[in-house]
N, C-alpha and C positions, 0 to 999 in steps of 0.2 A: 503494499499500500504506499509506503513512504517514497518508493522509487517512482510510482505514478504521480504523486503529489509534487515531487522535485521536478519531474518531467514537465508537467503542465505549469509550474512556477517558472521554469526556465523558459518554456514558450511564451508565456505571458510577458515576461521581461523582454524577450526579443521581439514581439509583436508590437509592444508599446514603445519600444525605443524610438527615437526621433528619426533615425535613418529610414526605417520602415515606412513610417507615415509621410516622410518627405518624398519617398519614392513613389508612394501610392498617389500622392498629390500630383507629382510629376507626370505620372502616367495619365491621369484624368485630364490635366491641362494639356498634355501633348495630344491626347485624342481630340480634344476640341479645337486645338491649333491646326491639327492636321486637317480638320474639315474646312477650316477657313482657307488654308493654303490650297487644298483640293479645289475648292470653289474658285479661288483666284486663277488657278491653272486652267480648269476646264471651261469656266465662264468668261474669262477675260484674255488670258494669254493665248490659249489654244485658237480661239477665232481670229485673233490678230496674226498669228502664225499661219492659219489658213489663208488669210486675206493675202499675206505676203507671198505664200507659195502657190497662190492661184487655186485655192480650195482643194488641194491635195489632202485626201484623208489617208493617213497612214494605216489605219485599221482595215482599210480595204486591200491592202497589199498582201499578197499571199502567193505561195508556190505549191502546186499540186505535183506529187510524185506519182509515177506510174501511169501517166496519161498515154492513151492510145491515140493514133493519129487522127486529127479531126475533133478530138475530144476537148471541150472548153467549158469552164465553170465561171459563171459570172460572180458568185458570191462564196465566201468561205463555207456557209451553211449548205449551199447546194453541193460542194465538193464532199463535206463531211457526210451528208445524207446519201451520197452515192457510194460511200465506203472508201473513199480515197484517203490517203495519208496526206496531211496538209501541214506545210511550214508557214506559220502566220508570222513572218518576219515584221509586218507593219505594226502588230501589237507590241512587239519588242522595241521597235522604234519609238512608238507612243510611250512606253513605259520609261525608256531612257530620257526622252525629253521631259517628262513629268518629273523624273527624278532630278534632272539638272535644274529645272525651274524651281522645284521645291527646295533644293539644296541652296539655290541662289537666295531665295526668299528668306529661308532660315539664316543664312550668312548675313544677310542686310539686317535682320531683326537682332541677331547677336551683337553685330557691329553697333547698331544704335544703342543697345543696352550697355555694352562697354563704354561707349563714348559718354553716356550719361554718368556711369560709375567713375570714369577717369576725370570728368569734369568736377564731380562732387569731392573726389579725392584731392584734386589740385586746390579747390577752394580751402579744404581743410589744412592743406599743407601751406597755403599761401597766408593763412591767419598766423600772426606772430604768437608764439608761445609766451605765457606770462613770465616775466623775469624772475629768476630764482635767487638772485643776488641784489644788493644795493650798496651804496657807497657810504660809509660812516661819515657824518658831516664834520666830525671833529678831526679824525686822523686820516680821513680819506682811504682807509682800508676797504676791501671788498668784503662784505658780510652777508649772511643769510638774510633774506627778505623778512623772515620772520622773527629775527633777532630783536630782543628789546635792550640788550646791552652789547657794546662792542667788545669782542673777545681780545681785541689788541690793545685798546686804550681804556676799556672798562667804562666808558661814558654810557649814560642811559640814553636810549634813542626812543623817540616817540614815534 
C-alpha cells in the first residue's frame, strides 16, 4: 500500500510542477496559433501565390504509374478509382509551401517578441543604478551611502 501511495504522490508532484503546466499551456496556445497561421496561409497567401503563378493549383499535379497507351486521367480521384498507383507530388509542393510560409510567419512573430524583450531590457540597462557610495563632506573620503558616521574621520553625517 505504501508503494502505491508513494507512486501517486510522486505522480502528483510531477503533474503539478510548473514545467508540465507551462507545456500544456504552450500546446494549447500553439494549437490556436496554428489555426491563425493556417488561415493566413490558405486564405491570404495561397490566393496571392495563385494570382502570381496564373492560378496554378499544385494540388492538381500528379503522376499516374502503369498507364497504358492512350489512358488519361483528369483528376487524382479518377486515377485512384481506376485502381492506379498515383504519385501526388502537387500535395507535397503545397505542404512545402505551407511549411515555408508558416515558418516565416512564426519567425517574424518570434523576431517581434525578441525585439520587444530587447527594447525593454535596454531600458532597464539604460536606467542608472542608485549610487552605493557618497563622499564625506568633511574628509572627502568615499563612504557607504547608508553611513551615518564616516569611518575615516568619524564625523557624523546627516
